C-alpha positions in Angstrom: 8.7 214.3 180.3 7.0 217.4 179.1 6.5 220.4 181.3 3.8 222.9 180.6 3.6 226.4 182.0 0.3 228.2 182.4 0.0 232.0 182.5 -3.1 233.9 183.6 -3.6 236.1 180.5 -6.2 238.3 182.1 -3.7 239.5 184.7 -1.0 240.1 182.1 -3.4 242.0 179.8 -4.5 244.1 182.8 -0.9 245.1 183.5 -0.2 245.9 179.9 -3.4 248.0 179.7 -2.4 249.9 182.8 1.1 250.6 181.4 -0.4 251.9 178.1 -2.8 254.1 180.0 0.0 255.6 182.1 2.1 256.2 179.0 -0.8 257.9 177.2 -1.5 260.1 180.3 2.2 261.1 180.5 2.3 261.9 176.7 -0.8 264.1 177.0 0.8 266.0 179.9 4.1 266.4 178.0 3.3 266.7 174.3 6.6 268.4 173.2 8.8 265.9 175.0 6.7 263.0 173.7 7.0 264.3 170.2 10.8 264.6 170.6 11.1 261.0 171.9 8.9 259.7 169.1 11.1 261.5 166.5 14.3 260.1 168.0 12.8 256.6 168.1 11.7 256.9 164.4 15.2 258.2 163.3 17.0 255.4 165.1 14.6 252.8 163.6 14.9 254.4 160.1 18.8 254.4 160.1 19.1 251.0 161.8 16.7 249.0 159.6 16.5 250.7 156.2 18.2 248.9 153.3 21.6 250.4 152.6 22.4 249.1 149.1 24.9 251.2 147.2 26.1 250.1 143.8 29.2 251.7 142.4 30.2 251.9 138.8 33.6 250.6 137.9 34.8 254.1 137.1 34.0 255.3 140.7 36.4 252.8 142.3 40.1 253.6 142.3 42.9 251.1 142.8 43.3 250.2 146.5 39.8 251.2 147.6 37.4 248.8 149.2 34.1 248.2 147.4 31.1 247.2 149.5 27.5 246.4 149.0 26.1 247.1 152.4 23.0 245.4 153.8 21.5 245.4 157.2 23.5 242.9 159.2 26.8 243.5 157.5 28.6 243.6 154.2 27.4 241.3 151.6 30.5 241.6 149.4 33.9 243.2 150.2 36.6 243.2 147.6 39.8 245.1 146.9 39.6 247.3 143.8 42.7 245.4 142.6 40.4 242.3 142.2 38.4 244.0 139.5 37.1 243.2 136.9 33.7 242.2 138.4 32.9 238.6 139.0 31.0 238.3 135.7 32.6 238.2 132.3 33.0 241.5 130.6 33.1 242.1 126.9 30.6 241.9 124.0 27.7 239.6 124.1 25.5 238.5 121.2 22.0 239.4 122.1 20.2 239.3 118.7 21.1 239.3 115.1 20.7 242.7 113.4 18.4 241.2 110.8 16.2 239.7 113.5 15.2 243.2 114.9 12.8 245.2 112.7 12.3 248.9 112.9 9.8 249.7 115.7 10.2 246.3 117.3 10.6 246.0 121.1 12.2 242.8 122.7 12.5 242.0 126.4 15.8 240.5 127.5 17.1 238.9 130.7 20.9 238.8 130.7 23.8 239.3 133.2 21.3 239.1 136.1 19.3 242.1 134.9 16.3 242.9 132.8 16.8 244.9 129.6 14.8 246.1 126.7 16.1 246.0 123.1 14.5 248.1 120.4 15.2 249.6 117.0 14.3 253.2 116.5 12.6 254.5 113.3 16.0 255.8 112.0 17.3 252.2 112.2 19.5 252.6 115.3 19.3 249.7 117.8 19.5 250.3 121.5 19.5 248.3 124.8 18.1 250.1 127.8 17.4 249.1 131.4 13.9 247.6 131.2 12.4 249.7 134.0 11.2 253.3 133.7 12.8 255.4 136.4 9.5 257.2 137.1 7.5 254.4 138.7 9.2 251.3 137.5 7.0 250.1 134.6 8.7 247.5 132.4 9.4 249.1 129.0 9.4 245.7 127.3 5.8 245.0 128.3 3.6 247.4 126.4 6.4 249.9 125.5 6.2 251.2 122.0 8.8 252.8 119.7 7.8 256.4 118.9 10.1 258.0 116.4 13.6 257.5 117.7 12.6 256.7 121.3 10.8 254.1 123.3 7.6 255.2 125.2 6.8 253.9 128.7 3.4 252.2 128.7 2.5 253.6 132.1 2.7 257.5 131.9 4.2 257.9 128.4 7.7 259.1 129.2 10.0 258.6 126.2 13.7 257.7 126.3 16.0 258.0 123.3 18.5 255.4 122.2 21.1 256.7 124.7 18.6 256.3 127.6 18.0 260.1 128.0 14.4 261.1 128.9 13.4 263.4 126.1 9.6 263.8 126.7 7.2 263.8 129.6 3.7 264.3 128.1 2.1 266.2 130.9 4.8 268.7 131.5 5.7 271.9 129.6 9.1 273.4 129.2 12.4 271.8 130.4 12.5 268.2 131.5 13.7 268.0 135.2 17.2 266.7 135.7 15.8 264.3 138.2 14.0 262.5 135.4 17.5 261.5 134.4 18.5 258.6 132.3 17.7 255.0 131.9 20.9 252.9 132.1 21.9 251.8 128.6 24.5 249.4 127.0 26.4 250.1 123.8 25.2 248.3 120.7 26.8 247.3 117.5 24.1 246.8 114.9 
């Protein structure tokens, strides 16, 4: 037997409208207190619901420490540092034969659960960098070009050398800000 409940929505909406009007009148009479309450609610919401991912490099973890990847709702992964190495194989991986990568060529790669870009600079040195520009996240393997001994981002033209260091931002003069930082790189034997 199905039971259905009926609610008079006009009465409910009238009550909600009256409560909102009362709250707005109170906030207009007490703007400083209303602003303080709004700031506290925002801060609680921000700290309670923001993503809290924190990735640690292997060198940051000492033996006996607990490593965590925190997410809202609890820890995704918790391992003793003694359990290192990480859950994926470590070592050298064949990505491409040296003769298969010409000077100035850019190749997109997907390996070890991450996107990478492989390129050979004009001086012949091969490099593998994180595929995403730290500025606004453009994929360096899609439209990125080798300029001299660096790869140039297709979006705003930032260039990164074979060690992942930002060495030019076209629309700035003087020193490159430290915040421009590095693109993560992997060692290469070519």
